[in-house]
N, C-alpha and C positions, 0 to 999 in steps of 0.2 A: 789472182788466182786463191784458190779456194787452200786452207788451213785443217790440219788434221788436230786429232787431240789422243794422245798416247794413252790408253787403256789396259789395262789384265780382263782377260776373259777365261772363268773357268771352265775346260773341257772336261770329258771326262775322268773319273779320279781324280777329280780336282787339280787336275794339273792347272796352273795357273800360267796360262799364254797371253805374251806381245799381242797388242792388235792396236791398230789404228783406227779409228770413227772419225769421219768427214760428214759434219752438216751440213748442208745446203739451207741456205734462206728462204728458201719457198720450197716444200717436200713435194715431190712427184711423186718418188718410191723410193725402193732400197736393194741397193746391190751388196752380195756379199763376193768377194775377190780372195781367188786363193793363187799363191804364187808357184813357183816350178820347184825341183828337189833340190838345188843350191841356194836357191836366191830367197831374197824374205822381201818386206813391204817396202825397206829403203830401195830396192832396184825399181820400183814403179810407183812414181809418183804423179808425172804426167796426168797419167790414163785416168784416175778415181777423182784428181781433181777437176779434170773437164767431165767428168761426171757427176762429181758434187755442182758444178756451175750450171749442169744442166737439170738439177734440183733432185739427183737422188742421194740419198746417206747410204756412204759405202763404208763398208766393214772390213779393213784388210786383216789377216791372221796369221801370225810368225807359226806354221804349222810345229806341230810339239818338238823337241828336238833340233830346232832352224831359229836361224837370226839370233835374234836376242834369248832366245830359250837355252840356257844353258843345260836345266835338267834332263837328263838321257837322251844326250848330244847324240843327234843321226839315227833313233831309235823309233820304233812302234812296234809294238804288242802282234797287232794284226790288222788286216782289212777293216775288219768292221771296228776298232778302235779308231781309224780313223775318219771311216764313215761316221760315225758316233762322234768322234770331233767336230764334222761338218755342220751337222744338225746342231751341235752346241753353238755352233756361232751361229747358225740360223733364228734360233729362238734369241739370241743375246742381241741382233740384229733387228726382232720384234720389238725385244723388250726396250731398246734405248730409240728407235725409229717409230714405232708404234704403226709400221705399215708388217702386216702378216702376209704379204704375197712378194717374193723376190723376186729377183734376177741374179744368176749364178755366173760369174766367168772366172775362167782358170785359162791360165799363162803355164805352158808346155808341160813340166807332170802335175801342175794345180789343176789341167782340163781333163787328166784322166780321173782323179777326186771328184772332181764337179759332175761327170761322166756316173762315176758309181755312187755318188749321193743322191743325184736324181732315181735310179735303178731303184736303189732300195727304199726311196722315197719322195716320190714324185709330187705330192702335195704341195700348193700355195707356193710352185713356182712358177713366174711370169714368162723366163724366157733361161736360154742357156746359149752363151756363148764361150766358143774354147778356140784361145789363141794358141797359133803351132802346138796343138796339143799331145801331149806324150806316148800316145796309144801304142804305138807300131816304134819304139825306137830304131833310127840309123847306128847308134855307136852303143856298144854294152862291154862288159868286162870280158876277159878274155877267158876261153874255156879251163886253163889252169885255175884262174879266178873263183870262176862258176864253179869247180869241183869244190873248192875248199868254202866256199860260202854253203853250196849243197851240205858239207858236211857240217860246218858250225851254227845250220839251220837246225838239227837235228842235237846238237851239243852244248853248243857255244852261241846262243842268238844271240848275244850281245858284242859279241868278238865286230871291232869294224873292220870295212873295207873300202879300200878308193871306189870317190865315184869317176867314174872314166869322160870325166867333164872339164876337166880342168885347165883349158887351153880356152882363155877370153876369144880367140878367132874364131871359135865354133858358134859363137852368139852374136858376134856383130863386127862389120866391118870400121865403127867408128874405133880412132885411137885414142880419143878420148874414156868412151865407157870401156875398153878393154883397158887401159890404165885404170879407172876404175874399179872392175874388176879383180884386176890383179892385187891391189893395197886393200881390195874392201875384207875387214877380219872377221865380218858375219856373215861371210859365205861358207855355206857348208862341202867340206871335200870329203870326207866318210859319211858310210851310213852301216849299220851294223846287218850281221844276217838276217836278225830278225824284218829289219825295214823291208829287203829284198824279197822275204817271203812274203809280206802283207804287201808289196808292191805287184808279185806276182797274181798273187791269190785276186785281184784287183781284176786282171785281166778277164776274169771270167763274169765282174758284174758287169764291163764293160761291154763286153759281147752280146749282151740284154740290149745294151743300150734303143738299138733300134726297133726292137719291140715291143717297148715301154708305151704309157701314156703319150700319145704326139704334144709336145711345143713349140714353141719357135724356139730355131736354134741356129748357129751361126758360128759356121768355120771360118777363119782368120788363117790364111798359109802363104807362108814366105815362101820365094822362088830358089831363091839361094841356100836353101833349107842343108846344114849339114848332122842335124842333130835327131830328126824324125824323118822315117819314111814316107815319103808323098804320097807315092804310088799307093801303098795301102792305106792312107791315109782316105784319100781320093776313092778306092775301092770302098771303102769302108762307110764314105759317109752315101756314096748310090745304094747301100742297101736300104736306107730309108726310106720308108714309104708315109712321110709324114708330109702334111699338108706345107708348111712352111720351114724348110732348110733353104740356107741359104750358105753360099762359098764367096770368099773374098781374098783373091789372092794379089798378092805385092811380090813381083818378079824379081825387082831387084833390091830385097830388104833377105838378110840371113834370118837367124832364129829369133834374136830377141827384136819383133819389129819395133817395138817403140824406140832403140835408140838408131836406127837406121834411120837412111833419106824419106822413106815413105812412113815416120812418125806420124806427121801431123794429119795425113791422108785418112790413116790407120786410126786415129783418134776417133776422126769426125765420124768416121762408117761406123766403129765399136757402140759409140753417143747414140748414132742415128737408129741404129737396129736396136737399142736397148729402148730409145724413146717410143718408137714406132708399137713394140709390146707391150710397155706401159699404157699407151694408151688404144690397145687392142683388148688389154685385159681390163679397163676402165669401164 
């Protein structure tokens, strides 16, 4: 199995973010890999290892304020800052790999970030892979909490609020992975009002994705989904008039497909799509 190097990546405002870099023996392409709202690089090791084995340099980065990053825990100043962070990660991937054209992978909320990244700057992107993307959440904060967040967005953007996803059973049916989630000290459990506002404003960006410059795009959806709204996601997919839109469904899987019985097939599908896109782009 491929191995990664632990590195630090300078994001906007010189925020030093923890990251993992996977360098293949024979280089075929490069992948930027974004995790979800609560997760971090350590949740996903098998899929980047599979991509690395297939010849792709992979950069996984813990989003500012999440995972190993203790500074400004759970916070982001704006949607523009988060997208700029992703662009900074793209530049770092180019610097390390020598590959200027990238494949973007986003899991859960990371799929939202990938979509926004591409809308703002589609240049040098060879494909998009959105894994159970958090474009249309099924689980959200209560109306009472939303009112408090709305007030804090104006007067106290650094105030923290619980992320309503703290039940591991929402993510996976695997008892082992549920136990991992329960004991993982790096899992993010709260975000600031500023982050919630940034995420909401990102919705305006992702709404423009179907009108953006077409590139191969792959949606990977879980059939036993409890976190995102699959019907709304399916309707969103149908709005694309792109020549290469692929949707792969895993009927028996919950949200975190990599932890589920379909994991092997999922990683095969993810890798095959990116390999095909890389061949097409070469």
